[in-house]
C-alpha positions as CSV (number, residue, x, y, z in Angstrom):
1,X,-35.9,-49.0,-5.8
2,X,-39.4,-48.5,-4.3
3,X,-37.9,-48.1,-0.8
4,X,-35.5,-45.4,-2.1
5,X,-38.2,-43.4,-3.9
6,X,-41.0,-43.7,-1.3
7,X,-39.6,-41.1,1.2
8,X,-39.2,-38.6,-1.6
9,X,-42.7,-39.0,-3.0
10,X,-44.2,-38.7,0.5
11,X,-42.2,-35.6,1.3
12,X,-43.1,-34.1,-2.0
13,X,-46.8,-34.7,-1.5
14,X,-46.6,-33.2,2.0
15,X,-45.0,-30.1,0.6
16,X,-47.8,-29.7,-1.9
17,X,-50.4,-29.5,0.8
18,X,-51.1,-26.0,2.1
19,X,-53.5,-24.3,4.4
20,X,-55.3,-22.3,1.8
21,X,-58.6,-20.5,2.5
22,X,-61.4,-21.5,0.1
23,X,-63.6,-18.8,-1.5
24,X,-66.5,-18.2,0.9
25,X,-64.1,-18.3,3.9
26,X,-62.7,-21.0,6.0
27,X,-60.7,-24.1,5.3
28,X,-61.9,-27.5,4.1
29,X,-60.8,-30.2,6.5
30,X,-57.9,-27.9,7.4
31,X,-55.9,-28.6,4.3
32,X,-56.4,-28.1,0.5
33,X,-54.3,-29.2,-2.4
34,X,-53.4,-26.2,-4.6
35,X,-54.7,-28.0,-7.7
36,X,-58.1,-28.5,-6.1
37,X,-58.3,-24.8,-5.3
38,X,-57.4,-24.0,-8.9
39,X,-60.0,-26.4,-10.3
40,X,-62.8,-24.6,-8.5
41,X,-62.2,-21.4,-10.3
42,X,-64.9,-20.9,-13.0
43,X,-63.6,-21.3,-16.6
44,X,-63.2,-18.1,-18.7
45,X,-64.2,-17.8,-22.3
46,X,-66.5,-19.8,-24.5
47,X,-66.0,-23.6,-24.1
48,X,-68.7,-24.7,-26.5
49,X,-67.6,-26.6,-29.7
50,X,-69.5,-26.7,-32.9
51,X,-70.0,-30.5,-33.2
52,X,-70.9,-30.4,-36.8
53,X,-67.3,-29.6,-37.8
54,X,-65.5,-31.2,-34.9
55,X,-63.5,-34.1,-36.4
56,X,-61.1,-36.1,-34.2
57,X,-57.7,-37.3,-35.3
58,X,-58.0,-36.2,-38.9
59,X,-54.2,-35.9,-39.1
60,X,-53.7,-39.4,-37.7
61,X,-56.4,-41.3,-39.6
62,X,-55.0,-43.0,-42.7
63,X,-56.9,-46.0,-43.8
64,X,-58.0,-47.4,-47.2
65,X,-61.5,-46.2,-48.2
66,X,-63.4,-48.9,-50.1
67,X,-65.9,-46.3,-51.3
68,X,-63.2,-44.3,-53.0
69,X,-61.2,-46.9,-54.9
70,X,-59.2,-47.8,-51.7
71,X,-57.5,-44.4,-51.7
72,X,-56.4,-43.2,-48.2
73,X,-59.2,-41.9,-46.1
74,X,-58.0,-38.9,-44.1
75,X,-61.3,-37.5,-42.7
76,X,-60.6,-38.5,-39.1
77,X,-63.2,-39.9,-36.7
78,X,-66.2,-38.1,-38.3
79,X,-69.2,-40.3,-37.5
80,X,-71.5,-38.2,-39.8
81,X,-69.3,-39.2,-42.8
82,X,-70.3,-42.3,-44.8
83,X,-66.7,-42.9,-45.8
84,X,-65.7,-43.2,-42.1
85,X,-68.2,-46.0,-41.6
86,X,-67.1,-47.7,-44.8
87,X,-63.5,-47.6,-43.6
88,X,-64.5,-48.9,-40.1
89,X,-66.5,-51.7,-41.6
90,X,-63.7,-52.6,-43.9
91,X,-61.4,-52.6,-40.9
92,X,-63.7,-55.1,-39.1
93,X,-63.9,-57.3,-42.2
94,X,-60.2,-57.3,-42.9
95,X,-59.3,-57.9,-39.2
96,X,-61.7,-60.8,-39.0
97,X,-60.2,-62.3,-42.1
98,X,-56.7,-61.9,-40.6
99,X,-57.8,-63.7,-37.4
100,X,-59.3,-66.5,-39.5
101,X,-56.0,-66.8,-41.4
102,X,-53.9,-66.9,-38.2
103,X,-56.3,-69.5,-36.7
104,X,-56.0,-71.6,-39.9
105,X,-52.2,-71.4,-39.8
106,X,-52.2,-72.4,-36.1
107,X,-54.5,-75.4,-36.9
108,X,-52.2,-76.4,-39.7
109,X,-49.2,-76.3,-37.3
110,X,-51.1,-78.4,-34.8
111,X,-51.9,-81.0,-37.5
112,X,-48.2,-81.1,-38.5
113,X,-47.2,-81.5,-34.8
114,X,-49.7,-84.4,-34.4
115,X,-48.4,-86.0,-37.6
116,X,-44.8,-85.7,-36.4
117,X,-45.9,-87.2,-33.1
118,X,-47.4,-90.2,-34.9
119,X,-44.2,-90.6,-36.9
120,X,-42.3,-90.8,-33.7
121,X,-44.5,-93.5,-32.5
122,X,-43.9,-95.4,-35.7
123,X,-40.1,-94.8,-35.4
124,X,-40.2,-96.7,-32.1
125,X,-41.2,-99.9,-33.9
126,X,-38.2,-99.8,-36.3
127,X,-36.2,-103.0,-36.2
128,X,-32.9,-103.9,-38.0
129,X,-32.4,-107.6,-38.3
130,X,-35.2,-108.1,-35.8
131,X,-33.3,-106.0,-33.2
132,X,-35.5,-103.2,-31.7
133,X,-34.3,-99.8,-30.6
134,X,-32.7,-99.7,-27.1
135,X,-35.0,-99.1,-24.2
136,X,-33.5,-95.7,-23.4
137,X,-34.0,-94.5,-27.1
138,X,-37.6,-95.7,-26.9
139,X,-38.1,-93.8,-23.6
140,X,-36.7,-90.6,-25.2
141,X,-39.0,-91.0,-28.1
142,X,-42.0,-91.4,-25.7
143,X,-40.9,-88.3,-23.8
144,X,-40.5,-86.3,-27.0
145,X,-43.9,-87.5,-28.3
146,X,-45.5,-86.4,-25.0
147,X,-43.9,-83.0,-25.2
148,X,-45.0,-82.5,-28.9
149,X,-48.5,-83.6,-28.2
150,X,-48.7,-81.2,-25.1
151,X,-47.4,-78.3,-27.3
152,X,-49.9,-79.1,-30.0
153,X,-52.8,-79.1,-27.4
154,X,-51.6,-75.9,-25.8
155,X,-51.3,-74.2,-29.2
156,X,-54.8,-75.3,-30.2
157,X,-56.3,-74.2,-26.9
158,X,-54.6,-70.8,-26.8
159,X,-55.4,-70.1,-30.4
160,X,-59.1,-71.0,-29.9
161,X,-59.3,-68.8,-26.7
162,X,-57.5,-65.8,-28.3
163,X,-59.5,-65.9,-31.5
164,X,-62.8,-66.0,-29.5
165,X,-61.6,-63.0,-27.4
166,X,-60.6,-61.0,-30.5
167,X,-63.8,-61.9,-32.4
168,X,-65.9,-61.0,-29.3
169,X,-64.3,-57.5,-29.1
170,X,-64.5,-56.9,-32.8
171,X,-68.2,-58.0,-32.9
172,X,-69.1,-55.8,-29.9
173,X,-67.5,-52.8,-31.5
174,X,-69.1,-53.5,-34.8
175,X,-72.5,-54.1,-33.3
176,X,-72.4,-50.7,-31.5
177,X,-71.6,-48.7,-34.7
178,X,-74.6,-46.6,-35.7
179,X,-75.6,-47.1,-39.3
180,X,-75.6,-44.0,-41.5
């Protein structure tokens, strides 16, 4: 697919390059992209924004506001609004609690896997009328026990690693929030 599209993209880029004189006379390195030329034109009109009323994403911000009876906060990303900070702090707290819950469930699963593995080890010792399980069955039990223990270890390690990463990001964001 890449081989098929590459000639088109190269020819398209070549067709976009034109010898266009720059304001002030002459060419720059002989070639100029039309977008570059257009970007150098000074902007028209007033581009200043009144920051006191400039609220980002007001139509997309819908979170529970703990300062307003957990009604939906729709004020956008207005850093001068105390409700925004309460909502953001609530987000940090609830997300941290969710991570803790998921880690707890993973640890519970790891413990169950380890208990199952121990039960497999005990199953190998079963005898009926002093006859042990055949060697091939004992070997399969050992193999299964190894796989279960490996899975439990992998789950524990990944859970620990991911929870540390998530917590680190949450804490960095939270630590950089200005207090109102």
